[in-house]
C-alpha positions as CSV (number, residue, x, y, z in Angstrom):
1,M,48.3,-237.2,76.4
2,A,44.4,-238.1,76.6
3,F,42.9,-239.0,79.9
4,D,39.4,-238.8,81.4
5,L,38.7,-236.0,83.8
6,R,36.5,-237.0,86.8
7,F,34.5,-233.7,87.7
8,T,31.6,-232.1,89.5
9,K,29.8,-229.0,88.3
10,G,28.6,-226.7,90.9
11,Q,27.1,-223.1,91.1
12,G,26.5,-220.5,93.8
13,T,23.8,-217.8,92.8
14,G,24.1,-218.9,89.3
15,N,28.0,-218.5,89.2
16,D,29.1,-222.0,88.0
17,F,32.2,-224.1,88.3
18,V,33.7,-227.1,87.3
19,L,35.5,-228.7,90.2
20,T,38.0,-231.8,90.4
21,S,39.8,-233.7,93.2
22,D,43.7,-233.9,92.6
23,P,45.1,-234.2,96.0
24,D,48.6,-234.8,95.1
25,G,48.7,-232.1,92.2
26,E,49.3,-235.0,89.6
27,H,47.2,-233.7,87.1
28,P,47.4,-230.0,86.2
29,L,45.5,-228.9,83.1
30,D,46.9,-226.3,80.7
31,P,45.3,-223.0,80.0
32,T,43.8,-224.4,76.7
33,R,42.4,-227.4,78.1
34,I,40.8,-225.5,80.9
35,A,39.2,-223.1,78.4
36,A,38.0,-226.0,76.4
37,V,36.4,-227.6,79.5
38,C,34.9,-224.4,80.5
39,D,33.5,-223.9,76.8
40,R,29.7,-223.8,77.0
41,R,29.1,-225.2,73.5
42,F,31.9,-227.6,73.4
43,G,32.5,-228.5,77.0
44,V,31.1,-228.8,80.3
45,G,30.4,-225.0,80.4
46,A,31.4,-222.8,83.5
47,D,32.7,-219.3,84.8
48,G,35.7,-220.9,86.3
49,F,37.9,-224.1,86.8
50,I,38.5,-225.2,90.5
51,R,41.2,-228.0,91.2
52,A,41.2,-229.2,95.0
53,V,45.1,-229.7,95.7
54,R,46.9,-230.4,99.2
55,S,48.6,-227.2,99.8
56,E,51.9,-229.0,100.2
57,R,51.9,-230.1,96.7
58,L,51.8,-226.8,95.1
59,P,54.3,-223.8,95.6
60,E,51.6,-221.3,96.3
61,G,50.1,-223.9,98.6
62,E,53.5,-223.9,100.4
63,A,53.0,-220.1,101.1
64,A,49.2,-220.7,102.3
65,L,50.7,-223.3,104.8
66,A,53.6,-220.5,105.8
67,E,50.8,-218.3,106.5
68,D,48.2,-220.7,108.3
69,P,49.3,-224.4,108.8
70,G,45.6,-225.4,109.0
71,A,45.3,-224.4,105.3
72,T,46.0,-228.0,104.4
73,W,43.7,-227.6,100.9
74,F,44.4,-225.2,98.0
75,M,41.8,-223.8,95.7
76,D,43.3,-223.8,92.6
77,Y,41.3,-221.4,90.6
78,W,41.2,-220.7,86.9
79,N,38.9,-218.3,84.7
80,A,36.9,-219.6,81.9
81,D,39.4,-218.3,79.4
82,G,42.2,-220.4,81.0
83,S,44.0,-217.6,82.9
84,P,44.6,-217.9,86.8
85,S,42.8,-215.9,89.3
86,E,43.6,-215.0,92.7
87,M,40.4,-215.7,94.5
88,C,36.8,-216.3,93.9
89,G,34.1,-215.4,96.8
90,N,31.4,-217.8,95.5
91,G,33.8,-220.5,94.2
92,I,35.4,-220.7,97.7
93,R,31.7,-221.5,99.2
94,V,31.2,-224.3,96.4
95,F,34.7,-225.5,97.1
96,L,34.1,-226.2,100.6
97,R,30.9,-227.9,100.0
98,F,32.9,-230.0,97.1
99,L,35.5,-230.8,99.8
100,I,33.0,-232.1,102.2
101,D,31.3,-233.9,99.6
102,Q,34.1,-235.8,98.4
103,G,35.1,-236.7,102.2
104,L,38.2,-234.8,102.0
105,I,37.1,-233.0,105.2
106,A,34.6,-233.2,107.8
107,P,34.2,-229.9,109.6
108,V,31.7,-229.4,112.6
109,D,28.6,-227.0,111.4
110,G,29.9,-223.5,111.9
111,E,33.5,-224.2,112.2
112,W,36.0,-222.2,110.3
113,V,37.8,-223.8,107.6
114,A,41.1,-222.6,106.5
115,I,41.6,-222.5,102.5
116,G,44.8,-221.5,100.5
117,T,44.3,-219.4,97.6
118,R,46.5,-217.3,95.3
119,A,45.4,-214.3,97.3
120,G,46.4,-215.9,100.5
121,V,44.8,-217.8,103.3
122,R,40.7,-217.4,103.3
123,R,38.3,-218.9,106.0
124,V,35.1,-220.4,104.8
125,R,32.2,-222.3,107.2
126,T,28.8,-223.5,106.8
127,S,26.1,-221.4,108.0
128,P,22.3,-221.1,107.9
129,G,21.1,-221.1,104.3
130,G,24.6,-222.1,102.8
131,F,28.3,-220.8,103.4
132,E,29.7,-218.0,104.9
133,A,33.4,-217.0,103.7
134,D,35.6,-214.2,105.5
135,L,37.6,-212.8,102.5
136,G,39.9,-210.9,105.0
137,L,41.1,-207.5,104.7
138,W,40.3,-204.7,102.0
139,R,41.6,-201.7,100.8
140,L,40.9,-198.7,98.4
141,D,42.8,-199.3,95.1
142,G,43.1,-195.3,94.4
143,G,42.0,-193.0,91.7
144,E,38.8,-192.7,89.8
145,P,39.2,-194.4,86.6
146,L,36.6,-193.8,83.8
147,V,34.4,-196.8,82.5
148,R,32.9,-197.1,79.3
149,A,30.2,-199.8,78.6
150,K,28.0,-200.8,75.8
151,N,24.7,-198.8,75.9
152,L,25.9,-196.5,78.7
153,P,25.6,-193.1,77.0
154,V,28.7,-191.4,78.8
155,A,31.6,-192.7,80.5
156,R,31.2,-192.9,84.4
157,P,33.9,-192.6,87.3
158,G,34.3,-195.8,89.1
159,I,36.1,-196.7,92.3
160,G,39.0,-199.3,92.6
161,I,38.6,-201.9,95.3
162,D,41.0,-204.8,96.3
163,V,39.5,-207.7,98.1
164,G,42.2,-210.2,97.0
165,N,41.6,-209.6,93.4
166,P,41.1,-206.3,91.7
167,H,37.4,-204.5,91.0
168,V,36.3,-201.3,89.6
169,V,32.6,-200.2,90.7
170,V,30.4,-198.0,88.9
171,A,27.2,-196.4,90.2
172,L,24.5,-196.1,87.8
173,A,21.5,-193.7,88.0
174,D,18.7,-196.6,87.9
175,D,17.2,-200.0,87.3
176,D,16.8,-198.8,83.5
177,E,20.4,-198.1,82.9
178,L,21.5,-201.2,84.6
179,D,19.3,-203.3,82.7
180,G,20.3,-201.7,79.4
181,L,23.9,-202.5,79.5
182,D,25.4,-204.9,77.0
183,L,28.0,-206.7,78.8
184,S,29.0,-209.3,76.1
185,Y,31.1,-206.5,75.4
186,V,34.2,-205.9,77.6
187,P,34.0,-202.4,79.4
188,V,36.8,-200.2,78.7
189,V,38.5,-198.8,81.9
190,E,40.8,-195.8,81.5
191,P,43.6,-196.0,82.9
192,A,43.5,-199.7,82.2
193,P,44.5,-201.5,85.6
194,D,47.8,-203.5,84.9
195,T,46.2,-206.9,85.4
196,G,42.7,-206.1,84.4
197,A,39.7,-206.1,86.8
198,N,36.5,-207.2,87.4
199,I,33.9,-204.5,86.6
200,E,30.7,-204.2,88.8
201,F,27.8,-201.7,88.1
202,V,25.3,-201.2,91.0
203,V,22.2,-199.4,91.6
204,P,21.1,-198.6,95.1
205,A,17.7,-199.8,96.2
206,D,15.1,-197.4,97.3
207,P,15.2,-196.8,100.2
208,L,18.7,-197.6,100.5
209,V,18.7,-198.9,104.0
210,D,15.8,-201.3,105.2
211,G,15.7,-202.9,108.8
212,G,19.1,-201.7,109.4
213,R,20.7,-203.5,106.1
214,G,21.8,-201.7,103.0
215,R,20.5,-203.0,99.7
216,I,21.9,-202.9,96.2
217,R,21.5,-204.4,92.5
218,M,24.5,-205.4,90.7
219,R,25.7,-206.6,87.3
220,V,29.0,-207.8,86.7
221,H,32.0,-208.2,84.0
222,E,34.4,-210.6,85.2
223,R,38.1,-210.7,84.0
224,G,38.8,-213.5,81.9
225,S,34.9,-214.8,82.0
226,G,32.7,-212.1,80.7
227,E,29.4,-211.2,82.4
228,T,28.4,-214.0,84.9
229,L,25.1,-214.3,86.8
230,S,27.1,-213.5,90.3
231,C,30.3,-212.7,91.3
232,G,30.9,-213.1,95.2
233,T,34.1,-210.7,95.5
234,G,32.0,-208.4,93.2
235,A,29.4,-208.2,95.5
236,V,31.6,-207.4,98.5
237,A,33.5,-204.8,96.6
238,S,29.9,-203.2,95.3
239,A,28.6,-203.3,99.0
240,L,31.9,-201.7,100.2
241,A,31.8,-199.1,97.4
242,V,28.3,-198.3,98.1
243,R,29.0,-197.9,102.1
244,Y,31.9,-195.5,101.2
245,W,29.8,-193.4,98.9
246,A,27.1,-193.0,101.5
247,G,29.4,-191.9,104.1
248,A,29.1,-191.8,107.8
249,G,26.3,-193.8,109.3
250,A,25.9,-196.3,106.4
251,P,25.4,-199.9,107.6
252,D,27.9,-202.6,108.0
253,E,25.3,-205.2,106.6
254,W,24.4,-205.3,103.2
255,I,22.1,-207.6,100.9
256,V,23.2,-207.7,97.0
257,Q,20.7,-208.8,94.6
258,V,22.6,-210.0,91.3
259,P,21.0,-211.9,88.3
260,G,21.7,-215.3,89.8
261,G,19.9,-214.6,93.4
262,V,21.1,-213.0,96.5
263,V,24.2,-212.8,98.9
264,G,24.8,-211.2,102.0
265,V,27.9,-209.0,102.8
266,R,29.0,-207.6,106.0
267,M,31.9,-205.9,107.4
268,Q,33.6,-206.8,110.7
269,V,36.3,-205.1,112.8
270,Q,39.0,-207.7,113.9
271,G,42.2,-207.8,115.5
272,D,44.2,-207.0,112.3
273,G,41.8,-204.5,110.7
274,E,38.4,-204.6,108.9
275,H,37.4,-208.0,107.2
276,V,34.7,-208.3,104.8
277,L,32.3,-211.5,104.8
278,L,30.3,-213.0,102.1
279,S,27.4,-215.4,102.8
280,G,25.3,-217.6,100.4
281,P,24.5,-220.7,98.6
282,G,27.0,-223.2,97.6
283,E,25.4,-226.3,95.5
284,L,26.7,-229.0,93.5
285,V,24.8,-229.9,90.6
286,F,25.9,-233.3,89.0
287,D,29.0,-235.3,88.7
288,G,30.6,-236.4,85.1
289,V,33.6,-237.8,83.1
290,L,34.8,-235.8,80.3
291,S,37.5,-237.3,77.9
292,L,40.1,-235.0,77.0
293,G,42.3,-235.4,74.1
């Protein structure tokens, strides 16, 4: 059935999304249509597709409401290839901006807003210079998988980190190695993660710590989307990995430079354990209507 899709294009440090409002969950798109919308030559073009749905209208949203009754909106997130994803750190900041712009919520500046995701409830708020998202608890995912990438001479060990979605972080020797990677090819991880993973390649700055904050550069190949200019959960995973490798005395605040800009990461101990928070811009670029056949 043909229909017109009213959408907004948004981005956070170059990680871009097509967002649409479907409060009652009446217009879900199938994976083929999502991939067509995200296609950069024949569609709008985006790293991901986000649908704003009232949590009560989705089974996953009902689980979010059971976790936190305040999570009245669900971020229905899909990768560019039409596969569903648990969470998106840049996307949730843009999502809050979209909800405010659409008049769906009107939070007080700095007030935490609970958002339902497939990874559970996450909180996000406006902050100086953009938005800050509390991505919740994190965990080491075990093992030291080997990662092979185009133009990387030998396989390198990585570290698995889960921040609601799976990541493998690989440390490189210098900027030349990082810049020389060809991430148009999918990196190969051995053993392969059961559900795939985002693969981050990181280089520490020199000096690593400046003014009490750690500094790293990162490039990423996102599961289901390819190389992107930024990955919020990937920046978080990368900061966590480098802090882990650095050992005792490493800072809890990090600046992560990605091809699309800069994001901030900080670790904070809360009642249920250590949370990791991500800050950065969330911008809406334009509105449009796309006719879908």
